[in-house]
C-alpha positions as CSV (number, residue, x, y, z in Angstrom):
1,M,25.7,-25.1,43.8
2,D,25.2,-26.8,40.5
3,S,27.7,-26.6,37.6
4,G,26.4,-27.5,34.2
5,A,28.2,-30.0,32.1
6,G,28.0,-28.4,28.7
7,Q,26.8,-30.7,25.9
8,A,27.3,-34.0,27.8
9,A,24.1,-36.0,28.0
10,Q,22.8,-36.3,31.6
11,G,23.2,-40.1,31.5
12,Q,27.0,-39.7,30.4
13,E,27.7,-36.9,32.8
14,W,29.8,-37.5,35.9
15,W,28.2,-36.2,39.1
16,V,30.2,-35.2,42.2
17,V,28.1,-34.5,45.2
18,C,29.3,-33.1,48.5
19,L,27.1,-33.9,51.4
20,C,27.8,-31.4,54.2
21,A,26.1,-29.1,56.8
22,Q,26.2,-25.4,57.1
23,W,27.2,-25.6,60.8
24,C,30.3,-27.7,59.8
25,G,33.4,-25.5,59.7
26,V,35.4,-28.1,57.6
27,C,32.6,-27.9,55.1
28,R,32.5,-24.2,54.9
29,E,36.3,-24.2,54.3
30,Y,36.2,-27.0,51.8
31,R,33.4,-25.6,49.6
32,P,35.7,-23.3,47.5
33,T,37.9,-26.2,46.9
34,F,35.0,-28.4,45.9
35,E,33.6,-25.7,43.6
36,A,37.0,-25.3,41.9
37,L,36.5,-28.8,40.4
38,A,34.0,-27.5,37.9
39,R,34.9,-28.6,34.4
40,P,33.0,-29.8,31.2
41,G,31.4,-33.2,31.7
42,L,31.5,-32.9,35.5
43,R,28.4,-31.8,37.3
44,L,28.7,-30.7,40.9
45,A,26.1,-30.4,43.6
46,W,26.4,-29.2,47.1
47,V,23.8,-30.8,49.4
48,D,23.2,-29.6,52.9
49,V,22.0,-32.8,54.7
50,E,19.9,-30.8,57.0
51,D,18.3,-28.2,54.6
52,E,17.7,-30.9,52.0
53,E,16.5,-33.7,54.1
54,D,13.8,-34.6,51.5
55,I,16.6,-35.5,49.1
56,V,18.9,-37.4,51.6
57,G,16.1,-39.3,53.2
58,D,17.0,-41.7,56.0
59,L,20.6,-42.0,54.9
60,D,22.8,-41.2,57.8
61,V,25.7,-38.9,57.0
62,E,27.9,-38.8,60.1
63,T,31.3,-37.6,58.8
64,F,31.9,-34.5,56.7
65,P,32.7,-34.0,53.9
66,T,31.0,-37.1,52.5
67,V,31.2,-37.4,48.7
68,L,28.9,-39.2,46.3
69,I,30.5,-39.7,42.7
70,G,28.4,-41.1,39.9
71,G,29.2,-41.7,36.2
72,G,26.8,-42.9,33.5
73,G,23.9,-42.8,35.9
74,R,25.7,-45.3,38.3
75,A,26.9,-44.5,41.8
76,R,30.6,-45.2,41.8
77,F,31.8,-44.0,45.2
78,F,30.2,-43.0,48.4
79,G,32.3,-42.1,51.4
80,T,34.3,-39.5,53.2
81,V,37.3,-37.8,51.7
82,L,40.1,-35.8,53.1
83,P,39.2,-32.0,52.6
84,Q,42.4,-31.3,50.7
85,P,43.0,-30.0,47.2
86,G,43.9,-32.8,44.8
87,V,42.4,-35.7,46.8
88,L,39.0,-35.6,45.2
89,T,40.4,-34.8,41.7
90,R,42.6,-38.0,42.0
91,L,39.6,-40.0,43.1
92,I,37.4,-38.7,40.2
93,D,40.2,-39.4,37.6
94,S,40.7,-42.9,39.0
95,L,37.0,-43.7,38.8
96,R,36.8,-42.4,35.2
97,E,39.8,-44.5,34.2
98,T,38.0,-47.7,35.5
99,P,34.5,-47.6,34.0
100,D,33.8,-51.3,34.8
101,A,34.6,-51.0,38.5
102,A,32.0,-52.2,40.9
103,P,29.2,-49.7,41.6
104,A,28.6,-48.2,45.1
105,D,25.9,-49.7,47.4
106,P,22.1,-49.5,46.6
107,D,21.6,-46.6,49.1
108,A,24.2,-44.5,47.3
109,Q,22.5,-45.3,44.0
110,R,19.1,-44.2,45.3
111,L,20.7,-41.0,46.6
112,L,22.3,-40.3,43.3
113,E,19.0,-40.8,41.5
114,S,17.2,-38.5,43.8
115,I,19.8,-35.7,43.4
116,M,19.9,-36.1,39.6
117,A,16.1,-35.8,39.6
118,S,16.1,-32.8,41.8
119,R,18.7,-30.8,39.9
């Protein structure tokens, strides 16, 4: 699922990517909560790590849900989150409030760029 960001330029958009697998029951239950995050300036992408191996590449995703958050073209967070309403919203808000925070690791940056190019 992709949710457009209205008039925000792609470089200024915030991306929230959930990396999951169709066979994962937690992921299936979490998806509606994730999709409910859609709002202007926030682009959502749901990536099945098995169906979209070409995008994920060699990056190992072992725990679900794993989330990648990027802002201004920079990966800002890459890790697991509790699949509960509000947890991801608070994380996104926190990252948006600290634009000078350290970026995520280079693998997360490559993944973000790959997802941005594919969507």
